[in-house]
N, C-alpha and C positions, 0 to 999 in steps of 0.2 A: 506808559505810552503804548505798549503792545495791546493792552486791554482796551484802550480807546480805539485803536485801529480795528480790533476784532468787533467791537460794538458797532462801529461805523459800517463795517462790511456786512454785518447781520441786518442792519437797518436798510442799507442799499439793496440787499437781496430781497428783503421783505417788500420794499417799495416796487421793485421790478416785478415781483410775483403778483402784487396787487394790481399793477398796471396791466399785466398780461391777462389776469382773470377778468378785469373790466373790459378789455378789448374783445375777448372771447365771448363774454356775456352779452355785450352790445351786439355782436355779430349774430348770436343766437336769437336775441329778442327782435332785432330789426330785420334780419334777412333769413332766418330759419336754418342757419347752419352754425355748428360749433367751430368750424374752421374759417377764420376771418379771411384767409387767402383763397378760399374755394369760390366757385361760382355760386351765387345765392340761390336758395330754393324758392325764394319769393322776394318781391320788391313791393314795399308799401309807398305809394306816392299819391298825394292829393286826396287823402282819406279813402283810397281804394287799394285793393291788393291785386298784384299781377304775378302770374306764374310763367316759367320759361317755356319757350317753344322753339321755332326754327331759326336758322342763321340767315342773315340778309347782308347785302352790300349796301353801301351808302346810296348808290344810284337807284337801287330797288326801293329803298326807303323814301327817297326824294320823289320818286315817280307816283307815289300813292297819296291821295288826299282823302277827304270824306265828304259827306253831303253838305257840310258847312263851308267848305273851301280847302285850300292848301295853306298850311301854317308853317312857320319857320321851325326848323330842327334845331333844338338847343339843349344844352346840358342842364339837367334839373337836379342832379345829386351825384353822390359817389358811394361806392361800396366801402367796407372797412379796409380793404386792401388798396383803395385809391382808384379803382377802375371807374371811369365816368359812366353815368347813367343819363341817357338822352330821351327826349320826347318831342312831339309836335303838339304842344298843348293848345287847347282852345282859348281864345281871349275871354276874359271875365264877362264882357257884355254878351257874348254868344252863350257861355255856360248858363247864364241867368236870364235867358230870353223868355222863359215861361215862368211868370211871377207866381203862379199858384202851385208850383211843383218844386221838388228838390232840384238843385243845380245839376246840369249834365256833367259827366266825368271830364276831368281835365284832358285826358287822352285815353284812347282805347288800347294803345300799346306803348310801352316804354322799351328802350333798347339799351343793352349794356355792351360797351365796346370790349371785344376780346382779342382783337388783332388789328393790323393796319387798316384793313377795309372789311372787317368782319364784326357783325353785331348780332347778339342774341336778342330776339324779340321776346318780350314778356307780355302776354295777353291778359286783359282785365278779367277778373273773376267775379261771378255773381251778377246781380242786378241792383237796381236802386235801393 
């Protein structure tokens, strides 16, 4: 019986280690950081890459539109630690309004909530 308990303990430890390695590896691949609880070095959303910038409040975010209009602020993802990621994405009909070119980006900025009324803006990187 003791041997069975030892084996079960080894298997449980190995499964927990495998789970931890998977979580850390996902964080590195998806967000550019080995620490899944840290602020991401980058966020990939809608086939584009975004890098961190300034802090904003929700009122500041809501006050800004773009040349196509003002769109709703909504959650579009989460980090490995569960922090919500928000954006004001363009509707698909606006993104694809130019039929002979690549679609416009979903959003020029995504936001990660880091406090009660504190968001880190991640700006889009590169061009089309």
